[in-house]
C-alpha positions in Angstrom: 0.0 12.2 -17.7 0.5 9.3 -15.4 2.4 10.0 -12.2 4.6 7.4 -10.6 3.3 7.1 -7.1 5.3 4.6 -5.0 2.3 2.7 -3.6 0.1 2.7 -6.8 1.6 -0.2 -8.6 1.7 -2.6 -5.6 -1.9 -1.5 -4.7 -3.1 -2.3 -8.2 -1.3 -5.6 -8.4 -2.8 -6.6 -5.0 -6.4 -5.7 -6.1 -6.0 -7.8 -9.2 -4.5 -10.7 -7.3 -7.3 -10.7 -4.8 -10.1 -9.9 -7.3 -11.0 -6.8 -5.4 -13.0 -4.1 -7.2 -12.8 -0.4 -6.8 -16.6 -0.4 -6.2 -16.4 -2.9 -3.3 -13.5 -1.0 -1.8 -15.3 2.2 -2.1 -18.4 0.9 -0.3 -16.3 -0.7 2.5 -13.8 2.2 2.9 -15.9 5.3 2.1 -13.2 6.4 -0.4 -14.7 7.3 -3.8 -14.4 5.0 -6.8 -12.8 7.9 -8.7 -10.2 8.5 -6.1 -9.4 4.7 -6.0 -9.1 4.6 -9.8 -6.9 7.7 -9.8 -4.6 6.1 -7.2 -4.4 2.8 -9.1 -3.3 4.9 -12.1 -0.5 6.7 -10.2 -2.1 9.7 -8.7 -1.2 10.7 -5.1 -3.3 9.7 -2.1 -3.4 10.8 1.5 -2.1 8.6 4.2 -5.7 8.7 5.7 -7.3 7.4 2.5 -4.7 4.7 2.1 -5.3 3.6 5.7 -9.0 3.4 5.0 -8.4 1.4 1.9 -6.1 -1.0 3.7 -8.6 -1.6 6.4 -11.3 -2.3 3.8 -9.0 -4.6 1.8 -8.3 -6.8 4.8 -12.0 -6.8 5.8 -13.0 -7.9 2.3 -10.1 -10.2 1.6 -8.0 -11.2 4.6 -4.3 -11.4 3.8 -4.5 -8.8 1.1 -2.8 -6.1 3.1 0.1 -8.5 3.8 0.3 -9.1 0.1 0.3 -5.4 -0.6 3.1 -4.8 1.8 5.2 -7.6 0.2 4.5 -5.9 -3.2 5.7 -2.6 -1.8 8.8 -4.3 -0.5 9.5 -5.8 -3.9 9.1 -2.4 -5.5 11.8 -1.0 -3.3 14.4 -3.6 -4.1 13.6 -5.3 -7.4 17.2 -6.4 -7.8 16.9 -8.7 -4.8 15.8 -12.1 -6.2 15.5 -13.9 -2.8 14.6 -12.3 0.5 17.4 -11.6 2.9 17.0 -12.3 6.7 15.7 -8.8 7.4 13.0 -9.0 4.6 12.0 -12.5 5.8 11.7 -11.3 9.3 9.6 -8.3 8.2 7.3 -10.5 6.2 6.8 -12.8 9.2 6.1 -9.8 11.3 3.5 -8.5 8.8 1.9 -11.9 8.4 1.4 -12.2 12.2 0.4 -8.6 12.8 -3.1 -7.4 13.8 -5.0 -5.0 11.6 -4.0 -2.1 14.0 -0.3 -3.2 13.9 -0.4 -3.3 10.1 -1.9 0.2 10.0 0.9 1.4 12.3 3.5 -0.2 10.1 2.1 1.4 7.0 1.9 4.8 8.7 5.6 4.5 9.7 6.6 3.6 6.1 4.5 6.5 4.7 6.1 8.9 7.2 9.6 7.7 6.3 9.0 8.0 2.5 7.3 11.3 2.9 10.3 12.7 4.9 12.8 11.2 2.4 10.9 12.7 -0.6 10.4 16.1 1.2 14.1 16.2 1.7 14.6 15.6 -2.0 12.0 18.3 -2.9 9.4 15.7 -3.9 6.0 15.0 -2.5 4.7 11.4 -1.8 1.2 12.2 -0.6 -1.2 14.9 -1.7 
């Protein structure tokens, strides 16, 4: 049964958009191909593994992490057809961020969602 992991669909869309393979990501990140495949199909992933994958993505295809974050943003508010000022500012911030800053942003997002889901009795990351 496929799970609905919040980051899986944006991750999969980004890999397809940037022609990134699970094999290339596995080699660059140290995360197994099976784990990457499971994550793309909705399984949970640890924040540490996601962080490794994001570093590898940007190393292999610069700009892919910014694309991923935009995809995540669109998943959270699909009813919004055009970006509001906050979203536009966030996208500009992400586009100009260093790899370390992007990692920090993703960790902050993951912590917020984990806290929110824990408060609802759900689990974001395994």
